[in-house]
N, C-alpha and C positions, 0 to 999 in steps of 0.2 A: 312467337304466335300472333301476336297483335299485328305485326308487319305482314304476315301471310295475308290474314283476313283483309288488311287494308288494300293489298295487291290484288286479290280476288275481286273485292268490291270494284276496284278502279279499271281493271283489265276484263274481268267477267268471262274469260275463256281460258280454257288450259287444255292441252293434250298430254299424252303419256309417250315417252320415247325412251328406249332402253330401261324402261322401270322407272323413270324420273318424270316427274310433273313438270312440264313446259308451259310457262304462261303465254298466250299469244294475244296481241292486240287485234281487236276486231277488224279496224280498218286495213291492218297489213294482212290478215287471214283472208279478207275478202277481195283484196286488190287483185286486178286482172293486169298483168303486164303486158304493156304494148296494147292497150285495149283500142286506141283510135286504129291502129294498123290492122288489128283482127276484125274489127268492125267494117272496115274498108274492104277487107278481102272476102268477108262473107256477102257484102253488098246490101245495105238497107233497102227495104221494101223493093226488092229486085222485080217483083210482078207488076210494079206500076211505073218503072223507069222509062220504058219504051212507049208512054202515052202520046197522044196527039192532041192533048188539050190546047186551047188557045189562051196565051197569057195575058191579053190584052182584056181588061175589065171595061164595063159600060155601066152608064147610069141608067136606073130604071125610069120607063117612061112615067109621068105625073099620073096617069090614070091608074097605075097599079100602086101606087104609094099610099101606105094607110088606107087600105081598103079591104072590106069584107065582100067576097064575090061569089055568088051563088051558081052552081053548076057543075058540071062534070070536070074534075080537076084536069084530066088529060086534054081536054079540048083548051080550057084556058090556058094551061101551061105552054100548049104549043104557040101561042101568041106572044109569049113573053120573051123578049130578045136574049140573046146568049149572054152569059158571064154578068147577070145583073143582081145576084142574089149572094149575100154574105154567108147566111145560115139558114139551113132548113132543120127545123126541129118539129118531129111529128110522130104520131101514133096511129098507123093505119089500122082499119079494122082486123081484128084478129081471127076472123073465120070462126068463131066460137058458137055463132048462132043466137048472138045478143039482138036485142029489138032497137034497131037504129031507125030513125027517121028516113023513108025514101030510099033505104038500101038494104038489101039481103047480106046476111052474115053468115052463110052456110053453103058456100059454094064447093063444087069439087076442087080438090087442092091444085091441080094442075091448071085449072082455069083461074083461081085465084092468084096464083103467083105469076101467071101470064100477064094478066091485067095489072098487077101491082108494078111489075118490072117496066111495063110500058111506061106507067107512071114515073117510076124512078128514073128511067132514061131521060125523060124530059127534065126532071130535077137536076140531074148531072149536068144538062146542057145549059141551063139557067143559072147554075152555082157558079160564082167567080172563080178564077184561078186562086187558090189557097183558100177558098171556101170550105165550110164543114157542113156536113150532113148526119144528123143524130136521130136515129130511128128506136123509139121505145116499142119493144115487141115482148110478148110472153109465148114460148112454144105452147102448142096443144099437147100436152102431154098424154091425153086419153087416145088421141090419134096418132102417136108417137111421131109427130112432125116436129123437128127441131128448126122452127122458124128462124131463129137469131141466126143459126149456122147456114141456112139457106139463103138468107138475105146477104149475110156477110160474105158468102162465097160469089153472089151475084155482083156485089160492088168491087170486090178484089178482081173478078174477072173483067170488069170495066176499067181497071187500072187506077181505083182510087186507093188511096193510103190507108191502111188500118191504123187509126190512132189508139184505139182502145176499146174497152168494154167496162161499163159501169153496172154493178148490181144495185138495184132499187130495191131495198130491204124494206117490205112494207108492214113487216111484223104481224100478218094476217094470221092469227093464232086459230083461226077456223079450221085451219089445214090440220089441226090434230084430232080433229073430229069427224074427218071424212073417212072413205073407205081406204084400206090398206091392201086392197088387191088379195092375194093369197095370205090369208090370215097365219101367222106363225109358220110360214112354209117359204123355202126358196124357189117353189115352182113358179111363181109369178108376183112378186111383191111389188107395189105400186108406189113409186117415189112421189113425194108432195115438195112444193117449194113455196117458201114465203117471199119471194123476190119475182122481180121482172128484169130484163135487160136493157140497157141503152148501148147500142152498137153506134160507134163514132168513126166517121170516115172523111178524108181530106182530099181535095182535089188539086194534084198537081205538087203542093209543096207543104211541108211540115209547118213552116212559119207564116203567118197572117200578119201582114204590115198593117198598122193603125196608129192613129195618133194617140200619143200616151195620156194626153189631157181628156181623152175619151175612154180611159179605164176606169171602172167604177168597183172593181172588187177589192175588199179589204184583205189586209194581211192575215187576219185569223179565217176569213172565209177562204182564201187560197190555201191555206195550210189545211184546213179540214176537208176541202172538197177535192183537193187533188188525191185523197184517199179514195180509191175507186168503190167504195162500198158506202152507199147513202141511206140512212135511215129516216125514211119520211113516211108518215102516215097517208094512207090513201085519201083521196077526195072524199070529204064527209056530205057534201051538199048537191049530190048527182040527182036528187029527186027534185031539187030546186030548180035546176036547169034542164030537167027532163031527158037526161044522157046517160045511158048504161054503163059508160066506160071512161071516165075522164081521168087525167093525172091531174095532180093538185098543182096550185100555182107555185108553191114551194119548189118543185121539181124543175118547172120552166125557169124560175128565177136563177137556180144555181147553173143550169144550162147555158142561159143567155149571158151571165155575168162571167163564166169561166172560160166562155168560147167566142164571145164577141164583143165588140166595143159599142159604146153608145153611137147612135146614128146610123148603125148598120142597118142593113135590110135583112128582117127576118120573115121566112116564108113557112106557112103550114099548109100543104095541100089536102090534110084531112082535119081541118080546122075546128069541126064540131062545134061546141057550145062556145068556143073562143078563148080557152085559156091561154095559148101561146101568144095570142094577139093581145089581149089584155095585159099580159105581164111584159111583152114587148113596149106597149104604150107606157105603162108604169116606169120601165127603165130607160126610157129616152131613146128606144129604138123606132125605126120605121117598120112598118109591118104589111104584110099581105096576108090574108086568111082566105082559104077557098073551101067551100063545101058544097055537096050535092043537094043537101036539105035546106030548103027556104026557111024552114021553123028554126033551125039551129043557127042560120045566119042572122036572122032577127034576134035571137038571143044574144048572140055576139055582140051585134051592134048595141043593144041595149046596155051590155055590161061595159062596152067602151064608153057609153054616155052616163055611166055610173046609176043607171035606172034599175040594176039589178045587183 
């Protein structure tokens, strides 16, 4: 009996065959025979293999390096040369009706996505070959608009490679105390979520080449962060910075250390109060932050100088 118990603990899996209990090793049970050949037959990221992206990367002009720029990001992006940005991490306005400085957040959805995709077109152009773009977004469930799916389809249609999706678990327990739609009825229950999404896309290649000496992620961080559910509390100091929808520095830190090297160029075209750029500076990345609000740009500059 003791031997059977030991075997169960060591193997941890069994099946029944002809009335007999057969123990199965997990690795053998899950192993796919001829995995590489089958993957090749299916064709990885088939939707992106016929892209026409240029592989030659360029250095960003000095006037854009380590800068906060105020203005319409679409106009500013149009002047940035092709293939100059290593990583774009941004959280565009969600179209929820929030009170941003100098911009509305309550557009007709078709207009919202049209303008957003014009900006993302330029983002793709300035992104380097093998560069990454990561978009933090939350669907507007009350409007039944799956923003994360619509944005993902846009990038797939533009021949970017879908790397994955991270669930940012905010542990927002206030969701427990909001409306439930049709109370205790299947007629129209309203689903609530305590997380947001980070959609991750790559330009041209899965692998980003970089200097090994510019890797700054630790063993423990890597093992924890490749688990694609990140439990991170929301930003608590939004009133301090006068911004209604900031993500915390910890979120940006994980993104930058997991997906970029030191000295890479990091862009946030919706920089707001400057979280992406301040984290980029702290982690020895170069940065460019763009925002339409002069007030937010001033706040971002103060954060970079250590005045806030």
